VEXZA-289939 format. One line per field, with one value per residue (C-alpha): residue in one letter; z, x, y. Coordinates in pm, whole numbers, plus 50000, padded with zeros to 5 digits. Each point is the difference from the previous one (the first is absolute). Example, Ala and Ser with C-alpha at 12.3 -4.5 7.8 and 13.67 -1.06 7.14 Angstrom:
BEGIN
res	[A/S]
pz	[50780/49934]
px	[51230/50137]
py	[49550/50344]
***
This chain:
BEGIN
res	[M/L/E/T/L/D/A/A/A/V/H/R/W/C/D/G/G/L/E/A/L/R/A/H/Q/R/E/I/D/D/L/N/V/Y/P/V/P/D/G/D/T/G/T/N/L/V/L/T/L/A/A/A/Q/E/A/V/E/S/A/L/H/E/E/P/R/T/P/L/G/R/L/M/A/R/M/A/R/G/A/L/L/G/A/R/G/N/S/G/V/I/V/S/Q/I/L/R/G/M/A/D/S/F/A/S/A/V/A/V/R/G/A/E/L/A/R/A/L/R/E/A/T/D/A/A/Y/A/A/V/A/R/P/V/E/G/T/V/L/S/V/V/A/A/A/A/E/G/A/G/R/I/K/S/D/N/L/V/T/V/A/R/A/A/A/R/A/A/A/E/A/L/D/R/T/P/Q/Q/L/P/V/L/A/R/A/G/V/V/D/A/G/G/R/G/L/C/L/L/L/D/A/L/V/D/T/V/E/E/S/E/F/E/P/P/P/P/L/A/V/P/E/R/P/D/R/A/A/E/P/C/E/G/Y/G/Y/E/V/Q/Y/L/L/D/A/T/P/E/S/V/E/R/L/R/G/E/L/A/G/L/G/D/S/L/V/V/V/G/D/P/P/T/W/N/V/H/I/H/V/T/E/I/G/P/A/I/E/A/G/I/E/A/G/R/P/Y/Q/I/R/V/T/P/L/G/E/R/R/P/D/P/G/N/R/G/A/V/V/V/A/A/G/D/G/L/T/A/L/F/E/A/E/G/A/V/V/V/G/R/N/P/S/T/A/E/M/L/A/A/V/H/A/C/G/A/A/S/V/V/L/L/P/N/D/A/N/T/H/A/V/A/V/S/A/A/R/E/A/E/A/A/G/M/H/V/S/V/V/P/T/R/S/P/V/Q/A/L/A/A/L/A/V/R/D/H/G/R/P/F/A/D/D/V/I/A/M/A/E/A/A/G/A/C/R/Y/G/E/V/C/T/A/Q/R/D/A/L/T/V/A/G/P/C/R/A/G/D/L/L/G/L/V/D/G/E/V/H/V/I/G/T/D/L/A/D/V/S/H/R/L/L/D/R/M/L/G/G/G/G/E/L/V/T/L/V/L/G/A/D/A/S/P/E/L/E/D/D/L/R/G/H/V/H/R/T/W/P/F/I/E/L/Q/C/Y/A/G/G/Q/P/R/Y/H/L/L/A/G/V/E]
pz	[53074/50017/50207/49847/49679/50064/49791/49997/49863/49727/49906/49975/49809/49744/49955/49981/49758/49766/50016/49914/49708/49860/50025/49810/49770/49679/50094/50055/49677/49814/50133/49743/49829/49662/49792/49939/50135/50299/50265/50279/50303/50199/49909/50088/50341/50074/49910/50204/50312/49953/50028/50312/50150/49924/50180/50301/50011/49972/50283/50230/49909/50103/50304/50107/50234/49746/50136/49821/49854/49867/49849/49832/49859/49858/49848/49833/49881/49853/49818/49859/49863/49862/49870/49643/49810/50123/50228/50170/50064/50143/50236/50111/50087/50192/50207/50042/50131/50252/50101/50058/50223/50197/50057/50271/50141/50354/49924/49679/50089/49794/50007/49902/49712/49876/50018/49815/49721/49968/49965/49754/49788/49999/49900/49721/49850/50023/49800/49694/49786/49886/50242/49838/50195/49937/50062/50296/50130/50048/50177/50253/50061/50075/50232/50198/50010/50112/50274/50114/50035/50264/50345/50153/50093/49938/49745/49849/49971/49820/49767/49905/49931/49778/49800/49960/49881/49755/49854/49954/49832/49767/49891/49917/49779/49675/50074/50034/49695/49675/49866/50286/49933/49628/50086/50272/50264/50323/50048/50014/50245/50227/49998/50112/50285/50117/50025/50211/50234/50027/50092/50271/50143/50002/50180/50280/50052/50098/50362/50040/49698/49987/49722/49745/50059/49786/49675/49993/49821/49996/50241/49801/50065/49839/49924/49625/50037/50290/49952/50055/50245/50019/49658/49731/49677/49823/49787/49738/49733/49801/50062/49809/50258/50136/50289/50223/49927/50058/50341/50101/49859/50217/50309/49896/49909/50322/50192/49780/50015/50018/49780/49836/49717/49783/49777/49669/49841/49874/49833/50039/50334/50101/50289/50212/50321/50196/50113/50138/49763/49634/49909/50231/49876/49638/50072/50173/49679/49790/50225/49967/49621/49733/50113/49735/49965/50323/50144/50300/50144/50299/50245/50115/49644/49927/49869/49718/49711/50011/49629/49917/49955/50001/49880/50120/49759/50063/49698/49898/49694/49872/49715/50219/50268/49741/49867/50343/50101/49677/50133/50319/50217/50270/49922/50250/49907/49992/50324/50218/50381/50170/50105/49645/49866/50284/49929/49634/50105/50202/49714/49783/50208/49933/50225/49780/49866/49807/50031/49710/50124/49663/50168/50202/50254/50062/50046/50379/50039/49810/50220/50313/49872/49916/50352/50153/49778/50077/50369/49933/49845/49628/49757/49840/49783/49846/49643/49994/49682/49936/49714/49885/49685/50220/50181/49667/49910/50340/49984/49644/50129/50295/50017/50280/49913/50156/50371/50117/50085/49652/49848/50195/49878/49640/50036/50151/49719/49735/50169/50031/49631/49902/49964/50065/49866/50077/49853/50238/50046/50211/50317/50072/49864/50059/49894/49870/49857/49656/50069/50155/49965/50076/50153/49718/49791/49899/50151/49865/50278/49970/50316/50206/49850/49764/49654/49774/50039/49753/49938/49752/50132/49679/49958/50361/49975/49678/50148/50319/49808/49782/50311/50158/49686/49925/50273/49838/50051/49835/50158/50066/50222/49989/50245/49909/50270/50076/49796/49695/49671/49779/49741/50231/49976/49618/50006/50238/49810/49678/50150/50150/49683/49781/50227/50167/49753/50178/50336/50129/50130/50248/50072/50267/50113/50368/50104/50267/50132/50025/49741/49631/49896/50166/49797/50063/49798/50037]
px	[51717/49678/49991/49671/49818/49667/49718/50160/50318/49809/49840/50340/50143/49720/50052/50377/49986/49770/50222/50305/49827/49886/50353/50137/49702/50175/50312/49800/49804/50331/50114/49773/50205/49826/50009/49623/49767/49872/50261/49770/50098/50085/49666/49815/50166/49919/49635/49984/50146/49795/49689/50147/50066/49641/49871/50221/49888/49638/50042/50155/49732/49729/50186/50302/50125/49977/50194/50319/49864/49685/50190/50247/49712/49840/50332/50035/49637/50040/50315/49822/49703/50229/50264/50113/50234/50167/50230/49707/49820/50315/50063/49636/50047/50319/49803/49717/50246/50135/49648/49901/50303/49940/49633/50088/50298/49992/50295/50205/50367/50288/49907/49642/50120/50216/49703/49783/50256/49996/49621/50032/50238/49763/49709/50202/50107/49648/49871/50212/49911/50360/50245/50319/50320/50178/49680/49834/49929/50372/50037/49717/50127/50347/49856/49820/50311/50216/49759/49975/50378/50014/49986/49845/49657/50108/49760/50252/50272/49771/49856/50353/50103/49695/50065/50371/49929/49741/50245/50261/49741/49900/50364/49998/49692/50193/50191/49672/49821/50197/49757/50095/50369/49956/49821/50249/49733/49867/49642/49756/49757/50283/50131/49661/49986/50343/49872/49710/50229/50231/49697/49915/50352/49967/49668/50116/50321/49798/49885/49872/49779/49644/49804/49846/49630/49757/49901/49668/49816/49620/49851/49923/50012/50278/49776/50036/50014/49759/49642/49740/49713/49688/50022/49742/50172/50333/50073/50279/50095/50289/50084/50191/50132/50312/50197/49889/49634/50047/50157/49694/49776/50166/49921/49634/49949/50167/49707/49742/50089/50261/50237/50119/50249/50111/50292/50146/50212/49900/49773/49812/49910/49804/49760/49843/49793/49722/49727/49647/49896/50102/49942/50260/50277/49933/49943/50337/50155/49823/50140/50351/50002/49827/49877/49905/49939/49803/49897/49774/49948/49774/50230/49723/49988/50366/50115/50255/49834/50152/49937/50176/50374/50212/50343/50231/50268/50291/50047/50076/49881/49652/50013/50112/49746/49722/50117/49993/49669/49849/50100/49806/50306/50046/50318/50235/50297/50360/50186/49689/49997/49852/49701/49936/50005/49777/49749/49996/49936/49695/49886/49964/49701/50092/50067/50294/50256/50324/50279/50233/50291/50173/50334/50236/50038/49622/49963/50059/49743/49748/50070/49955/49667/49890/50081/49806/49698/50020/49989/49677/49842/50069/50169/50291/50288/50298/50110/50366/49985/50302/49860/49659/50030/50011/49685/49823/50097/49877/49667/49940/49972/49770/49704/49747/49852/50287/50106/50181/50320/50008/49939/50293/50225/49896/50064/50343/50090/49891/50202/50304/49979/50011/50353/50008/50221/50042/50170/50099/50262/50308/50001/50374/50324/50016/50156/49730/50006/49977/50295/50049/49727/49997/49725/49761/50055/49698/49984/49813/49927/49876/49854/50172/50350/50159/50050/50016/50166/49961/49902/49709/49662/49886/50333/50013/49635/50068/50299/49808/49712/50238/50177/49670/49852/50321/49897/49663/49652/49662/49847/50170/49842/50144/49909/50124/50111/49883/50279/49981/49960/49697/50240/50147/49703/50003/50379/49977/49710/50195/50309/49815/49800/50312/50231/49752/49713/49815/49977/49666/50053/49795/50097/49857/50061/50075/50106/50231/50279/50363/49980/49987/49886/49875/50005/49860/50060/49783]
py	[50818/49797/49687/49882/50078/50168/50148/50347/49849/49813/50333/50167/49702/50019/50375/49963/49707/50188/50306/49789/49829/50334/50138/49697/49942/50099/49807/49681/50053/50027/49662/49837/49732/50045/50319/49979/50277/49797/50071/50110/49794/50310/50158/49681/49977/50366/49947/49680/50158/50314/49781/49841/50344/50111/49689/50076/50361/49895/49744/50263/50252/49753/49867/50218/49726/49717/49699/49897/49676/50163/50295/49770/49795/50315/50102/49661/50002/50347/49888/49696/50196/50272/49759/50056/49774/49681/50200/50173/49674/49836/50294/49987/49634/50075/50250/49747/49739/50247/50103/49640/49950/50320/49911/49748/50180/50145/50229/50031/49990/49864/49633/50079/50218/49712/49764/50253/50022/49621/50004/50286/49792/49702/50227/50161/49666/49862/50298/49906/49699/49947/50166/50134/50065/50325/50195/50168/49648/49937/50335/49936/49647/50138/50262/49730/49781/50293/50093/49638/49966/50271/49843/50309/50129/50358/50154/50243/49733/49759/50271/50110/49641/49945/50317/49920/49643/50131/50250/49727/49779/50282/50033/49627/50008/50056/49677/49812/50142/50030/50257/50232/49942/50084/50320/50087/50060/49852/49880/50296/49842/49894/50358/50122/49747/50110/50357/49879/49809/50300/50208/49748/50031/50380/49964/49770/50198/50309/49990/50357/50061/50136/49829/50237/50063/49799/50161/50181/49724/49970/49754/49690/49630/49797/49704/49947/49624/49949/49879/50268/49979/50208/50165/49939/50093/49969/50309/49998/50250/50130/50365/50262/50244/50174/49847/50288/49936/49630/50060/50207/49727/49735/50206/50046/49634/49879/50143/49835/49634/49723/49796/50321/49960/50292/49903/50109/50270/50342/50060/49664/49843/49689/50064/49722/50033/49826/50243/50015/50284/50005/50365/50169/49769/50085/50371/50013/49863/50265/50272/49854/49953/49793/49660/49743/49626/50026/49661/49949/49651/49913/49822/49770/49867/50036/49668/49972/49821/49651/49964/50324/50027/50308/50104/50277/50116/50241/50229/50355/50187/50083/49744/49712/50092/49998/49660/49839/50161/49865/49655/50071/50067/50264/50196/50155/50224/49888/49936/49973/49955/49695/50210/50118/49646/49884/50277/49892/49639/50110/50225/49688/49889/49638/49703/49888/50244/49962/50255/50082/50216/50043/50077/49778/50283/50009/49625/50010/50280/49794/49697/50215/50133/49649/49877/50291/49927/49628/50082/50188/49687/50064/49765/50186/49872/50172/49929/50115/50209/50223/50205/50126/49787/49690/50124/50039/49642/49877/50181/49867/49642/50067/49761/50049/49662/49810/49994/50312/49807/49848/50343/50146/49719/50062/50373/49936/49764/50252/50274/49775/49909/50365/50135/50373/50276/50366/50306/50277/50269/49919/50208/49958/49864/49625/49673/49767/49647/50164/50225/50347/50264/50367/50212/50101/49685/49800/49648/49701/49746/49641/49848/50269/49971/50252/49849/50304/50342/50285/50359/49971/49882/49831/49818/49880/49889/49807/49821/49922/49844/49800/49873/49896/49840/49814/49754/49939/50142/50044/50309/50335/50265/50350/50278/50349/50238/50353/50163/49769/50184/49932/49856/49737/49764/50001/49947/49701/49844/50027/49843/49705/49934/50010/49803/49767/49969/49721/50175/50132/50353/50205/50360/50234/50357/49933/50349/49857/50220/49895/49723/50100/49652/49684/49681/49655/49683/49692]
***
């Protein structure tokens, strides 16, 4: 058993934690309390920790004897940039709190681990605007409390106590959150954290264990957020390419410059690098795939235009993307990482940028990206939109003639005044506020709560619109999903004009997956 936590143990813990999350990914996804098709906490945690593992491997590749504090900091930084969803951001902050504690530690024994878990709890709560008990926050707080109760400096004893207290807290989450009790599940993020703490126990219990060798990753600096020095140009472009080609591209670009960021999902990637010569960076992109929207900026002249304002919007679907781009926004796909949102902020080329996450689960990621951008000297604000229709309402009231802060307030007010509805297919049997539903049923949601259950898309859509308009409204915005039939728009237009003749109606082909219809009422 280990007496102290060292860098090799952190490496094994990261590997073991990721392996555990991957093994339980589907289970955690299925803990989603709502039957809507957005239950991806397990997937988000896997992607978050995979980014942390890549950062650890990269650090050890560059410096095989990386000190504990520095390696833990790289792990936390990787998790932050790769964080997806609220759960991913919170876990990244837990790791950051531990890293901050380890940075000043001479040796990490039991008492130091307990102190690190207290700092991790403080960092996790600070990352959430309105902390809610019965979530991963309660679980990490219980882990810290359990570790602190042990009057021992034994590393294994304290780690076991933390894991045991976390598991007990997880079992209590349905008592703290009625929505968990109704669904008959425990908190998904808390379950993921318990797996990470169990992996830590497994790590410190092994005294004779050779850490796996670092992955054969290309030599490249992990300096996405550091200022560059000595490079004359910033090169950015979008790239259509395979993951294999992109991995080779990373290696080639790493030897050409600094501040390298390559983020995205197949087939589209966002590439950013600072270089002394422009041609090789672009030629490397041509060899990897199809670069487009190429932008080159002399760094000596690189100053965001203080009179220019940008917007970053999270959306999926060709139609929605085109709508937001027509409003001058940079669009990132659904469920982005912090790094992807940060790259989009920089792509705006503006000194002031507003972020519209369009999903409650992406809000924490947007806040993290905003904080990173603020640290780099930009002015970034988040308007907490929960649906693309709210983002459309917010963008419609933008006015660059007024101060940025006033503009953000006006956008937030417009978004808040827009009630949003959705129609989707239930992913599982569940008990909702509208009654029981079965997997395959169609659900009509208003402001995130199920109000209508049925089997016919037109009927559910009619009832949803009637429910929303019953509370008043003057303007209705409809966004049709990727699988909507050509007849659905005519049907919905006819229903609104017959039933609500004084309503102004706008209808768009959004092409979004998962949701057959998005509706906004202002």
